[in-house]
C-alpha positions in Angstrom: 13.1 -29.8 97.5 16.3 -31.8 96.9 17.1 -34.3 99.5 20.8 -34.1 99.0 22.8 -30.9 98.7 25.2 -29.9 95.8 28.9 -30.7 96.2 29.6 -27.2 97.0 27.3 -27.1 99.9 28.6 -25.6 103.0 28.3 -26.8 106.6 24.9 -28.6 107.3 22.6 -26.4 109.4 20.8 -27.7 112.5 17.3 -27.1 113.7 17.1 -24.8 116.7 15.8 -26.3 120.0 12.1 -26.1 120.4 12.3 -25.6 124.2 15.3 -25.4 126.6 16.1 -28.9 127.8 19.5 -30.6 128.6 19.3 -34.4 128.4 21.5 -36.2 130.9 25.2 -36.6 129.7 25.1 -40.3 130.1 22.6 -40.6 127.2 24.7 -38.7 124.6 27.2 -41.1 123.0 30.9 -39.9 123.5 31.4 -39.8 119.7 28.7 -37.1 119.3 29.0 -33.6 120.2 28.0 -33.1 123.7 25.0 -30.6 123.7 21.1 -30.4 123.9 20.6 -32.7 121.0 18.2 -35.6 120.7 17.6 -37.9 117.7 14.6 -37.6 115.5 12.7 -40.9 114.7 10.9 -41.6 111.7 7.4 -42.8 111.8 4.3 -41.2 113.3 4.4 -43.4 116.5 7.8 -41.7 117.3 6.9 -38.2 116.6 4.9 -37.6 119.8 7.7 -38.9 122.1 9.4 -36.1 124.1 13.0 -36.0 125.2 12.1 -37.1 128.8 10.2 -40.2 127.8 12.2 -43.4 127.4 13.6 -44.1 123.9 11.5 -46.7 121.9 13.0 -49.6 120.2 13.7 -49.0 116.4 15.8 -51.0 113.9 16.3 -50.2 110.2 15.4 -52.9 107.8 18.2 -54.8 106.0 18.2 -52.9 102.7 21.4 -54.1 101.5 24.5 -56.2 102.3 26.9 -53.5 103.4 25.1 -50.4 104.4 27.5 -48.1 106.5 24.6 -46.1 107.4 20.8 -46.2 107.1 19.3 -44.8 103.8 17.8 -41.6 103.5 14.2 -42.5 104.3 12.6 -41.0 107.1 14.5 -37.7 106.9 12.8 -34.4 107.6 13.4 -30.9 106.2 14.6 -28.3 108.7 11.2 -26.5 108.4 9.2 -29.6 109.2 11.2 -30.6 112.2 8.5 -32.1 114.6 7.5 -30.4 117.7 8.5 -31.6 121.2 11.8 -33.1 119.7 15.2 -32.3 119.2 17.8 -32.9 116.5 21.4 -33.6 116.8 24.1 -33.2 114.1 24.7 -36.5 112.5 28.4 -37.5 112.0 27.9 -37.9 108.4 25.1 -35.6 107.5 23.3 -36.4 104.3 21.8 -33.0 103.6 21.8 -29.3 104.9 18.0 -29.5 104.5 17.3 -32.5 106.6 18.4 -34.9 109.3 19.1 -38.7 109.4 17.6 -40.3 112.3 19.8 -42.4 114.6 18.8 -45.8 115.6 18.9 -46.6 119.3 21.5 -48.6 121.2 21.1 -52.3 120.4 20.6 -54.8 123.3 23.7 -56.2 124.9 23.5 -59.5 122.9 24.1 -57.4 119.8 27.3 -55.9 121.1 30.2 -55.9 118.6 33.3 -57.9 119.4 36.4 -56.7 121.0 39.3 -56.0 118.8 41.1 -59.2 118.0 38.2 -61.5 119.2 38.3 -64.8 117.2 34.7 -65.5 117.3 33.3 -62.6 115.2 34.6 -60.4 112.2 36.7 -57.3 113.0 34.9 -54.2 114.0 36.3 -50.6 113.4 35.5 -48.1 116.0 34.8 -45.3 113.6 32.1 -47.1 111.8 28.7 -45.8 112.5 27.0 -49.1 111.9 28.2 -52.7 111.9 29.3 -53.6 108.3 30.2 -57.3 108.8 28.8 -60.3 106.8 25.1 -60.1 106.1 24.8 -63.8 107.4 25.4 -62.4 110.9 22.7 -59.8 110.6 19.0 -60.9 110.5 16.2 -59.0 108.8 15.2 -56.0 111.0 17.7 -57.0 113.5 19.3 -54.1 115.4 22.6 -53.1 114.0 25.8 -52.8 116.1 26.7 -49.5 117.7 30.3 -48.5 118.4 31.0 -49.3 122.0 34.2 -48.3 123.9 35.0 -51.4 125.8 37.6 -49.6 127.9 34.7 -48.0 129.8 32.4 -51.1 129.6 31.8 -53.4 132.5 33.4 -56.8 132.2 30.1 -58.8 132.4 28.8 -57.0 129.4 31.8 -58.1 127.1 31.2 -61.1 124.9 33.0 -64.2 126.0 33.0 -67.8 124.9 30.4 -70.1 126.6 32.0 -72.8 128.7 30.7 -75.9 130.4 29.6 -75.4 134.0 32.3 -76.2 136.5 31.8 -79.4 138.4 34.2 -79.6 141.5 33.9 -83.4 141.9 34.7 -84.2 138.1 37.8 -81.8 138.3 38.9 -83.6 141.5 38.2 -87.0 140.0 40.3 -86.3 136.8 43.1 -85.0 139.0 43.2 -88.1 141.1 43.1 -90.5 138.1 46.4 -88.9 136.8 48.1 -90.0 139.9 46.1 -93.3 140.9 44.5 -95.4 138.4 41.9 -96.8 140.7 39.9 -95.0 143.4 37.9 -96.4 146.2 34.3 -97.1 145.3 33.1 -95.3 148.4 34.7 -92.0 147.1 32.3 -92.4 144.1 29.1 -92.8 145.9 26.5 -90.3 145.2 28.2 -89.1 141.9 27.5 -92.2 139.7 25.2 -90.1 137.2 28.0 -87.3 136.9 30.5 -89.9 136.1 28.3 -91.9 133.6 27.8 -88.6 131.6 31.4 -87.5 131.5 33.9 -89.0 129.1 36.6 -90.0 131.6 34.0 -91.0 134.3 32.2 -93.3 131.8 35.3 -95.0 130.8 36.2 -95.5 134.5 32.8 -97.0 135.3 33.1 -99.3 132.4 36.4 -100.7 133.8 34.8 -101.2 137.1 31.9 -103.3 135.7 34.3 -105.3 133.6 36.3 -106.3 136.7 33.4 -108.4 137.8 33.2 -107.3 141.4 29.4 -108.0 142.3 29.5 -105.5 145.3 30.8 -102.7 143.1 28.2 -103.5 140.2 25.4 -103.4 142.7 26.5 -100.0 143.9 26.8 -98.6 140.5 23.5 -100.0 139.3 21.5 -99.0 142.3 22.5 -95.3 141.7 21.9 -95.4 137.8 18.7 -97.4 138.0 16.3 -94.2 138.2 18.2 -92.7 135.2 18.5 -95.8 133.0 16.2 -94.3 130.2 18.2 -91.1 130.2 21.6 -92.8 130.1 20.6 -94.9 127.1 20.4 -92.0 124.8 23.5 -90.1 126.4 26.6 -89.8 124.3 28.8 -91.5 127.2 26.2 -93.0 129.4 25.0 -95.7 126.8 28.4 -97.2 127.1 27.8 -97.7 130.8 24.5 -99.3 130.1 25.9 -101.6 127.5 28.5 -102.9 130.0 26.0 -103.5 132.6 23.9 -105.5 130.0 27.0 -107.6 129.1 28.6 -108.0 132.4 26.0 -107.1 135.0 24.2 -109.5 137.3 21.5 -111.6 135.8 18.7 -109.6 137.5 20.3 -106.3 136.5 20.4 -107.5 132.9 16.7 -108.6 132.9 15.7 -105.2 134.3 17.7 -103.3 131.8 16.3 -105.3 128.8 12.8 -104.8 130.1 13.5 -101.0 130.1 14.7 -101.3 126.6 11.5 -103.3 125.6 9.4 -100.6 127.1 11.1 -97.8 125.1 12.0 -100.0 121.9 10.4 -97.6 119.4 12.0 -94.5 120.6 15.5 -96.1 121.2 15.8 -97.7 117.7 15.7 -94.3 116.1 18.3 -92.7 118.5 22.1 -92.8 117.7 23.0 -94.1 121.3 19.8 -95.9 122.0 20.1 -98.3 118.9 23.4 -99.4 120.4 22.0 -100.6 123.6 19.2 -102.3 121.7 21.9 -104.3 119.7 23.8 -105.2 122.7 20.5 -106.5 124.3 19.7 -108.6 121.2 23.2 -110.1 121.1 23.5 -110.8 124.9 19.7 -111.5 126.0 17.9 -114.8 125.7 15.9 -115.7 122.6 12.6 -114.8 124.3 13.7 -111.3 125.1 14.9 -110.8 121.7 11.7 -111.9 120.0 9.8 -109.5 122.2 12.2 -106.5 121.2 11.6 -107.5 117.5 7.9 -107.6 117.9 7.9 -103.9 119.3 9.2 -102.9 115.8 6.9 -104.8 113.7 4.6 -101.9 113.0 7.5 -99.6 112.0 9.6 -101.7 109.6 9.5 -99.3 106.7 10.6 -96.5 108.9 13.4 -98.6 110.6 14.6 -99.8 107.0 15.2 -96.1 106.0 16.6 -94.8 109.2 20.3 -94.5 109.7 20.1 -95.8 113.3 17.2 -98.2 113.2 18.6 -100.2 110.3 21.4 -101.5 112.4 18.8 -102.9 114.9 17.2 -104.8 112.0 20.5 -106.1 110.8 21.3 -107.5 114.4 17.8 -109.1 114.4 18.6 -111.1 111.3 22.0 -112.1 112.7 20.6 -113.3 116.1 17.1 -114.8 115.1 15.9 -117.4 112.7 13.5 -117.2 109.8 10.3 -117.7 111.7 11.0 -115.1 114.3 11.8 -112.3 111.6 9.2 -113.5 109.2 7.4 -110.0 109.0 10.9 -108.5 108.0 11.7 -111.1 105.3 8.2 -110.7 103.9 8.6 -106.8 103.6 12.0 -107.5 102.0 10.5 -109.8 99.3 7.9 -107.2 98.4 10.3 -104.4 98.2 13.5 -105.9 96.7 14.3 -103.0 94.3 13.3 -100.3 96.7 15.5 -101.6 99.5 18.5 -102.7 97.4 18.7 -99.2 96.0 18.5 -97.4 99.4 21.5 -96.1 101.3 20.5 -98.0 104.4 18.1 -100.7 102.9 20.9 -102.3 100.9 22.6 -103.1 104.2 19.6 -105.1 105.4 19.4 -106.9 102.0 23.1 -108.1 102.4 22.3 -109.6 105.8 19.3 -111.4 104.2 21.4 -112.7 101.4 23.9 -114.2 104.0 20.8 -115.9 105.7 21.0 -118.8 103.2 19.3 -121.5 105.6 16.1 -119.6 105.4 13.6 -120.6 102.7 12.4 -117.1 102.2 15.9 -116.1 101.2 15.8 -118.2 98.0 12.8 -116.2 96.7 14.5 -112.8 97.7 17.7 -113.7 95.9 15.7 -115.0 92.9 14.1 -111.4 92.7 17.5 -109.9 92.9 18.9 -112.0 89.9 16.0 -111.1 87.7 17.1 -107.4 88.0 20.8 -108.0 88.5 21.9 -105.9 85.4 20.0 -102.8 86.8 21.1 -103.2 90.3 24.7 -103.6 89.2 24.7 -100.1 87.8 23.1 -98.6 91.0 25.0 -96.7 93.6 23.8 -99.0 96.3 22.3 -101.9 94.5 25.7 -103.0 93.3 26.7 -104.1 97.0 23.7 -106.4 97.1 24.9 -108.1 93.8 28.4 -108.5 95.1 27.0 -110.2 98.2 25.2 -112.7 96.2 28.4 -113.6 94.4 30.2 -113.8 97.6 27.8 -115.7 99.8 25.4 -117.0 97.3 25.1 -120.9 96.3 26.9 -122.1 93.0 23.4 -122.0 91.3 23.0 -118.5 92.1 26.4 -117.3 90.8 25.7 -119.2 87.6 22.5 -117.3 87.0 24.1 -114.0 87.7 27.0 -114.8 85.2 24.5 -115.7 82.5 22.7 -112.4 83.0 26.0 -110.2 82.9 27.9 -112.1 80.4 26.4 -110.6 77.2 26.9 -107.0 78.7 30.4 -107.6 80.0 32.1 -104.7 78.1 29.4 -102.1 79.0 29.2 -103.0 82.6 33.0 -103.1 83.0 33.3 -99.5 81.8 30.7 -98.2 84.4 31.7 -96.9 87.8 29.6 -99.1 90.0 29.0 -102.2 87.8 32.8 -102.7 87.4 33.1 -103.6 91.0 30.5 -106.4 90.3 32.4 -107.8 87.2 35.6 -107.9 89.5 33.6 -110.0 92.0 32.5 -112.2 89.1 36.2 -113.1 88.4 36.9 -113.4 92.2 34.2 -115.7 93.5 33.0 -117.8 90.7 34.5 -121.2 89.8 36.9 -121.8 86.9 34.4 -122.9 84.6 32.4 -119.7 84.8 35.4 -117.6 84.8 36.7 -119.1 81.6 33.4 -118.0 80.1 33.9 -114.4 81.0 37.5 -114.6 79.7 36.4 -115.9 76.2 34.1 -112.9 76.0 36.9 -110.6 76.9 39.4 -112.1 74.4 36.9 -112.0 71.6 37.3 -113.9 68.4 40.7 -115.1 67.1 42.3 -112.5 64.7 40.2 -109.7 65.9 42.5 -106.7 65.9 40.4 -104.8 68.5 38.9 -107.4 71.0 36.9 -106.1 74.0 40.0 -106.6 76.2 41.8 -103.6 74.6 38.9 -101.4 75.1 38.8 -102.5 78.8 42.5 -101.8 79.3 42.2 -98.2 77.8 39.2 -97.5 80.2 39.4 -95.8 83.6 37.1 -98.5 85.3 37.5 -101.4 83.2 41.2 -101.7 83.6 40.6 -102.8 87.2 38.5 -105.7 85.9 41.5 -106.7 83.5 43.8 -106.5 86.5 41.6 -108.7 88.7 41.3 -111.2 85.6 45.2 -111.4 85.4 45.4 -112.0 89.0 42.9 -114.9 89.4 42.9 -116.6 86.0 44.3 -120.2 86.0 47.2 -121.6 84.0 45.2 -122.7 80.8 44.2 -119.3 79.8 46.6 -117.3 81.8 49.5 -117.2 79.1 46.9 -116.3 76.5 45.6 -113.5 78.5 49.0 -112.1 79.2 50.1 -112.3 75.8 47.1 -110.4 74.5 47.6 -107.8 77.2 51.2 -107.1 76.0 50.3 -107.1 72.4 48.0 -104.0 72.8 49.0 -101.5 70.0 48.4 -98.1 71.6 49.0 -97.5 75.3 47.8 -94.9 77.9 48.0 -94.2 81.7 45.2 -96.9 82.4 47.0 -99.7 80.3 50.2 -99.0 82.4 48.2 -100.1 85.5 47.6 -103.5 83.8 51.2 -103.7 82.8 52.3 -103.1 86.5 49.9 -105.9 87.6 51.4 -108.2 85.2 54.9 -107.5 86.1 54.0 -108.3 89.8 53.2 -111.9 88.9 56.3 -114.0 89.6 55.1 -116.8 87.4 54.3 -114.6 84.3 56.8 -114.7 81.2 57.1 -110.9 81.3 60.6 -109.8 81.9 61.3 -108.0 85.0 61.6 -104.3 84.8 59.2 -101.3 84.1 57.2 -101.4 80.9 57.4 -97.8 79.5 54.6 -96.0 77.6 54.9 -93.1 75.2 53.5 -91.0 78.0 56.1 -92.0 80.6 58.9 -91.9 78.2 58.1 -88.3 77.2 58.1 -87.4 81.0 61.5 -89.0 81.4 62.8 -87.1 78.4 61.6 -83.8 79.9 63.1 -84.7 83.3 66.3 -85.4 81.7 66.5 -82.2 79.8 65.6 -80.1 82.8 68.4 -81.9 84.7 71.0 -81.3 81.9 69.9 -77.6 81.8 70.4 -77.3 85.5 73.8 -78.8 85.4 74.8 -76.4 82.6 73.8 -73.5 84.4 75.4 -74.6 87.7 78.9 -75.3 85.9 78.7 -72.4 83.6 81.6 -70.0 84.0 79.1 -67.1 83.7 77.0 -68.3 86.4 
């Protein structure tokens, strides 16, 4: 028996009622014919349900992206209509021989949006099923049923979720608009609410900075039981930082003791790591050493964490080599791993700045051995730049010796070109002249490395930096070779502009035009002439 009738089929037939029964009017949707009809559910577990029994939950699987109605599975021929059930005329009947079951009404949280609602896609009242994006419809989730919101109670309509109303905070914000300062007695009993609010937190920070001991005591006394909670709060952590910095000595010691107790948890939290950094910079050396020891067993995790790595950087700044020996030892054993990591490279830069520590010499030596590879790395190039900026003269000389032979290749790479720029910027004149001689090439060379660098999209910045920092002996030679380049492009124009900015250069003032810029000027002039002709034409 075919499931779908031919195109010439007439009106679909309906199964007769098995027994007289009139379901309540409230259970029949308004868009269906009002009569003694009841949906037929597919599946054996639904066939035994009578009209008087409560409707069982049923949902069609997500067969496709945009199904306006469920597929034809589960339909029953007219002769096979189950007993003790009733059929209703489907709005878009698939067949004159069978019936398409109707899914039950969806729960309240699956209700469609109101017309014009900004939070969800538009919904048409005439659609039988929700046909919005499939991303909003989970597998086997109930589909939207058309709902008339004019007859729907207000509490069932979807609305945006808003923050709970706090009468004290609203009154506090209103008073701040008229009076900048409130009496501390008005704030008693509400310190925790203020510390967790954006404007309240800012007000408490200003109170603490005013250095009034009585007010500090009142604020700290109320916040003391919630210190651990406030340290990881988006606004409360700033109040704790102010108490650590400007609070009374006893309050500072108690707060640092709470930080030591939860050091491992706070170091990996976005807000808690800030409180730890403040404790390391404000607390005494004994307290800082205890904080560092709490992180000794988690060095590898801290190095690769986006929040904990800032705590390690502050440890390197505030403590000497003996107190952070375990961290320097880990860095020496994992130079390449840390230098090529997005967060580990920051710690390596801080280690390079710690030149007075003997362990730093060993670490810098390991960096110099792999300087060419690190220079081409996305994060390792920053470590090499730090060695050139903060390293000792012997460190810089070794770096230049390793990079000099690959000057042209490294200058044309995205990351290593920044390292070559720092080579010209931070080395002495003797080492800079060695790099310039490599750029200029041999005398009489028609295509020296300088010309290839000027035409490259990355290396042209190296030439600009060389023109900027080169001393008088080789400056005239360099500028002369720059202006003598036979063919020019957009990148060489950047170098010419850098040359013209130098007041002491022998280049005449004015713009140096390239064939590309001249062609653009010609096109613009032609368009301008054509526009003027059309404007003054007697036929216009």
